[in-house]
C-alpha positions, 0 to 999 in steps of 0.5 A: 470318794467317787465310787458308789458303794452298796451298804446293807444295814441289818438291825431289829426293833429291840428298843432305842437301837434304830434311831441312833444309826439314822444319821449314819444312814443319812451320811452314807446316802448323802455321799451318793452311796446305795444304802438299805436298812433291813429291819422290822416293818415298824422301822420302814418310816425310819428308812424313808426319813433317812432317804434309804431303801428298806427291806423287811425281815421275813423268816426272822421276828418282825414287829409291825406296830409300836404298841406296847402290847407287842413288846417282848417280856421285860428282859431286865438283864440286871438279873441272871434270868433276863440275861439268859432270855436275851442270849437264848433269843439271839441264838434261837433266832440266828438261823432265821436272821441268817437266812433272811440276810442271805436272801436279801444279799442274793437279791441285791449284793452289798459291798458291806453288811453293817450289822447291829452287834447284838444280832448273831444271825446276820453275822452268821449269814455273812460268815456262811456266805463270805460276805464282808461284815462290820458290826455297829453297836449303839451302846456299851459292849453287850459281850463282856470285855476284860478290864471292866465290869460286864454288861448288866452288872451295874458295877463301878470299876474295881479299885482293890483286889476284892473288887477286882475278884468280884468283877472277874466273877461277874464276868465269868458268870455272864459268859456262862449265861451267854454260853448256855445258849450256844447249842442253838447257835451252833446248831444254826452254824451246823446248818451252814456247815460251819464248825461250832464255837466255844463261846457265844461272843466268838461269833463276833470274830466274823466281822472285819471291824466292830464299832461301839456306838458310844463315847470313849469318854463315857465308857470305863477307861480300863476296857480291853477292846477286842482286836477288831473293836473301835469306839465310833463316838456317840450316835445321836439321833431322834426317832422319826415319830418324835413330834415337833416340839412346842413348849406348852409353858409361857415364854416367861416361865423361868422355872427349871425344866425337868425332862423325864424320858423312860423306855420306848418299850414296856418295862412296867415303869408307870408306877415309878413315873408317877412317883417322879411326877409326885416328887416334882409336884412340890418343887419350883420346876416344870416337868415334861414327861415323854411316854414313847408309846410304852405307857398309856397316858391314862395310867398317870395323873399329872400335877399342876407343873407337869405336862405329859406328851406321847413323844418329843424330840429329845435333842431339841427339848434338851436345849431348854432343859436343866435336868433329865430323869431317865431309866438310863437307856444309852441314847437318852443318857448320851443326849442329856450329856451332850447338852451338859445336863445332869441326870437322875437315872432310875435303872430298870434293867438291860444296859441301864444299871451300867450307864448309871454306874458310868454317870455316877463315876463321872459325877454327872448325876445320881442313881436310885433304884426303881423302888425309890420312894417319892421323898427319895426322888424329891431329894435327888431332884433338889440336889441336882437343881441346887448343887452346881457340881453335878452340872459342872461334871455333866458339862465337862463330860458332855464337852468330851462326848461332843468332841468325839462326835465332831471328830468321828470318821465313822462314815469314812471308815465304813466307806474304806472298809467297803472298798477293796482290801488295800483301802481297809488300812485307813480304818485303823 
């Protein structure tokens, strides 16, 4: 590839969805392309670390601080009300995101816009003005796909007619919840003279390609991808604000290291973190708790075998770890599995129940509800330490995930899509 191409990545600070794309930004910039990240002001350091330009949102929501006081309400999409809140936000902000995207492209054109797939607005703006668009997700599919349980359901794949009926009922319910936000999206489309959509997910059709930033090996095998969808493989990256890791324990301490990392956005998870600390207190392990800026350290009371830090680079820490305890965010789950580590997943909503279902399905760990008691948490930790089957399954799944990461051609595929149309066939 000798031609310099111009890429505009559009995303938003909605949790752990920015750090996974940083290696993609670095990869394109390292090949000599002009790359911009358009996001919240809080992500400007991420752009600088990746060596790319930065453009802020102006009309659209723009977060300037990582402080938990600026976190949105706990959008726990494991319940119907939370899922509706997400859909209403995405549709309600579509016009503002679209106008910002158009203004940035008028300031400096791009050969390809790469949009975080949950954001409807940039996709709308590209459709309205005819800009070339790709979607890049950072987890499993947000919009329901046929053949597998829908996002937010936490269901395992259907194995009989009764389970299949439940799965289809769940999928229809999620589609209806999302489509309740259609009036706001269609009003934004009307602003640009575009025809109304029948379903919220139809806004995806504006994209030439849609990559899911997860591993095919991790997702359920029965997923029926839309015609323009592909798996990108896992997107593994640490946020730039994660501190350099220096173990606080002596080099000769051979107790298993348990890493507990929950959400970087507030999900009211201090109480369950404290129960994890209490559960590990009576076990011969070391416990590292990373807060990610979402919990005040003063809200927790560490035991003698526990160290609490604001942040740590998970990809480095996990090289020394034996178990990972997590809310089940996709990035943390991928990082743990890539290191062959069994997981204890304690979902708090969003995609977390779905990731927990996939961990259980692969035998790579255990899942407990956020209300789990200290004895229940202690029993799960003991099983993960003592039963080798979990580590074996996590290792096998991790090997498959790493193979996909090594074989990923996402950067080259983005280049091909940004080129004139005759080259696009290389994407498939």
